[in-house]
C-alpha positions in Angstrom: -122.7 19.5 -136.8 -121.7 21.0 -139.7 -122.9 18.0 -141.9 -126.0 17.6 -140.0 -126.9 21.0 -140.6 -125.9 20.8 -143.9 -128.1 17.8 -144.7 -131.1 19.4 -142.7 -131.1 22.4 -145.0 -131.2 20.3 -148.1 -134.0 18.3 -146.7 -136.2 21.6 -145.8 -135.3 22.9 -149.0 -136.3 19.8 -150.7 -139.8 20.1 -148.9 -140.7 23.6 -149.5 -141.3 25.9 -152.6 -138.7 28.5 -152.8 -140.2 31.9 -153.0 -140.7 34.0 -156.5 -140.8 37.3 -154.9 -137.8 38.6 -156.0 -137.8 41.8 -154.0 -137.9 39.3 -151.0 -135.0 37.2 -152.5 -132.9 40.3 -153.4 -133.4 41.8 -150.0 -132.3 39.0 -148.1 -129.3 38.1 -149.8 -128.0 41.3 -149.7 -128.6 41.9 -146.0 -127.2 38.4 -145.5 -124.1 39.5 -147.4 -123.5 42.7 -145.2 -124.1 40.6 -142.0 -122.1 37.5 -142.4 -119.0 39.9 -143.5 -119.7 42.0 -140.1 -119.9 38.4 -138.2 -116.6 37.3 -139.7 -115.1 40.8 -139.1 -116.4 40.4 -135.4 -114.8 36.8 -134.7 -111.6 38.0 -136.5 -111.3 40.8 -134.1 -112.1 38.7 -130.9 -109.6 36.2 -132.1 -112.3 33.6 -132.6 -112.2 32.9 -136.5 -111.9 29.4 -135.6 -115.6 29.2 -134.5 -116.7 30.0 -137.9 -114.6 27.3 -139.6 -116.6 25.1 -142.2 -119.2 27.9 -142.7 -120.1 28.1 -146.0 -123.2 31.0 -146.0 -126.2 30.5 -148.2 -129.6 32.4 -148.2 -133.1 31.7 -149.5 -136.4 32.6 -148.7 -139.4 29.9 -149.0 -142.8 30.1 -149.4 -145.0 30.1 -146.1 -147.4 32.3 -144.1 -145.3 31.3 -141.2 -143.3 34.3 -139.4 -140.4 32.4 -139.1 -136.5 32.4 -140.1 -133.6 30.6 -139.0 -130.1 29.7 -139.6 -128.3 26.1 -139.2 -124.8 25.1 -138.0 -122.8 26.2 -140.9 -124.3 29.3 -142.2 -127.4 27.9 -144.1 -130.2 30.2 -143.6 -133.8 30.7 -144.5 -136.6 33.4 -144.1 -140.5 32.7 -145.0 -142.2 35.1 -146.8 -144.5 35.3 -143.7 -141.9 37.3 -142.0 -141.0 39.5 -144.6 -144.0 42.3 -144.1 -143.3 42.5 -140.5 -139.6 43.3 -141.6 -140.9 46.1 -143.4 -137.3 47.1 -144.9 -133.6 46.1 -144.8 -132.9 47.1 -141.2 -135.9 44.7 -140.2 -134.3 42.0 -142.4 -131.2 43.1 -140.5 -132.4 42.6 -137.0 -133.5 38.9 -137.8 -130.6 37.9 -139.7 -128.3 38.7 -137.0 -130.6 37.0 -134.2 -130.4 33.8 -135.8 -127.0 34.0 -136.9 -126.1 34.9 -133.7 -128.0 31.8 -132.3 -126.2 29.4 -134.8 -122.6 31.0 -134.2 -123.2 30.9 -130.1 -124.3 26.8 -130.5 -127.4 27.4 -129.3 -129.0 24.4 -131.4 -126.4 22.6 -131.1 -127.1 22.7 -127.1 -130.6 22.2 -127.5 -129.9 19.1 -129.5 -127.8 18.0 -127.0 -130.3 18.2 -124.6 -133.0 16.3 -126.6 -130.7 13.6 -127.3 -130.1 13.1 -123.5 -133.9 13.3 -122.9 -135.5 10.9 -125.8 -132.3 9.0 -126.9 -130.5 8.3 -123.3 -127.7 10.6 -124.1 -126.1 8.8 -127.0 -123.4 10.1 -129.2 -125.0 12.3 -132.2 -123.3 9.9 -134.9 -124.7 6.5 -133.3 -128.1 8.3 -132.8 -128.2 9.0 -136.6 -127.6 5.5 -137.2 -129.7 4.1 -134.6 -132.9 6.5 -134.7 -132.1 8.5 -137.9 -135.7 9.9 -138.4 -136.0 10.9 -134.6 -132.7 12.7 -134.8 -133.1 14.5 -137.9 -136.5 16.0 -136.5 -134.8 16.8 -133.5 -132.2 18.5 -135.2 -134.6 20.6 -137.2 -136.5 21.6 -133.9 -133.3 22.6 -132.5 -132.2 24.6 -135.4 -135.5 26.4 -135.4 -137.6 24.8 -138.0 -141.1 24.6 -137.3 -143.6 22.0 -136.7 -144.1 21.0 -140.4 -141.0 18.7 -140.2 -140.3 18.7 -136.3 -141.0 19.6 -133.0 -139.7 23.4 -132.4 -137.5 23.2 -129.4 -137.6 26.6 -127.5 -134.4 28.3 -127.0 -134.4 29.6 -123.2 -134.2 33.0 -122.3 -130.6 33.1 -121.6 -130.1 31.9 -125.2 -132.5 34.7 -126.5 -130.7 37.4 -124.3 -127.5 36.2 -126.0 -128.6 36.4 -129.4 -130.1 39.6 -128.8 -126.8 41.1 -127.8 -124.6 39.6 -130.3 -127.2 40.2 -133.2 -127.4 44.0 -132.1 -123.7 44.3 -132.6 -123.7 42.4 -135.9 -126.3 44.5 -137.1 -124.3 47.9 -136.3 -121.1 46.5 -137.5 -122.7 45.9 -140.9 -124.2 49.7 -140.9 -127.8 48.9 -140.1 -128.8 51.3 -137.3 -129.5 49.2 -134.1 -131.8 51.4 -132.9 -134.0 49.9 -135.4 -134.2 46.6 -133.5 -136.2 48.3 -130.9 -138.5 49.6 -133.6 -138.7 45.9 -134.8 -139.2 44.4 -131.3 -142.2 47.1 -130.7 -143.7 46.0 -134.1 -143.7 42.3 -132.8 -145.1 43.3 -129.4 -148.0 45.0 -131.1 -148.7 42.4 -133.8 -148.3 38.9 -131.9 -151.1 39.9 -129.0 -149.3 37.9 -126.9 -148.7 34.9 -129.4 -145.2 35.7 -130.6 -143.8 34.3 -134.0 -142.0 30.6 -134.3 -138.7 32.1 -134.1 -139.3 33.5 -130.7 -141.7 30.7 -129.6 -140.8 31.2 -125.6 -139.4 34.8 -125.2 -142.2 37.1 -126.5 -141.4 40.6 -127.7 -142.4 42.3 -124.6 -140.9 45.5 -122.7 -138.4 43.5 -120.5 -136.5 42.3 -124.2 -137.0 45.8 -125.6 -135.2 47.2 -122.4 -132.4 45.0 -122.5 -131.6 46.1 -125.8 -131.7 49.7 -124.8 -129.2 48.8 -122.0 -126.9 47.4 -125.0 -127.2 50.3 -127.3 -124.5 52.6 -126.5 -122.2 49.9 -127.6 -124.0 48.7 -130.5 -123.9 52.7 -131.5 -120.4 52.7 -131.3 -120.1 49.8 -133.6 -122.6 51.6 -135.8 -121.0 55.0 -135.8 -117.5 53.2 -136.8 -119.2 51.4 -139.8 -120.3 54.8 -141.1 -116.6 56.6 -141.1 -115.9 53.7 -144.2 
């Protein structure tokens, strides 16, 4: 999966233009550095650092009006310019960054790819699928990792996956020193702006009041992480 993630990332980068907006680039890389340090600390404290073996974090901002961002296995992350105005500031970037990294480290994309291989290619192993149906498999991978329909059909995350990513993301951003309360503010903006049509990276789970309520239910634990980060 790490090799497929790396190859898919290179493919997407080769087919898109890199942003020249230096503010976007600096902000994404700065926040990304803070978040990934927190992610590594979180897994270390839970004696699960092995789950990040082979991860080499990379951040890029791509030219596109899509309101999208994603993280592939191995820590390969991309933000599209279209989502940056919604982020507003570093806290918003942290919300999106943490959410997408949470999907990756929880292996949600892997699960989606396995399901689609089972449905479309009869459940064959990934290495065999890559040999026999390379283009189909790569497109399924891109969709599973959250890349939009320009290169493949976007595969939706389940509500369970979204809830898990919301919760983990909340803890990651808090540990990185970003106020988790800002996550609620971000989703409120999404709710207001989406008008029932959420961004690609939220394709099946609109930013509705249920999601906001779920985030609030985890807020006390997240604030413990945040307060600890402020003592350093």
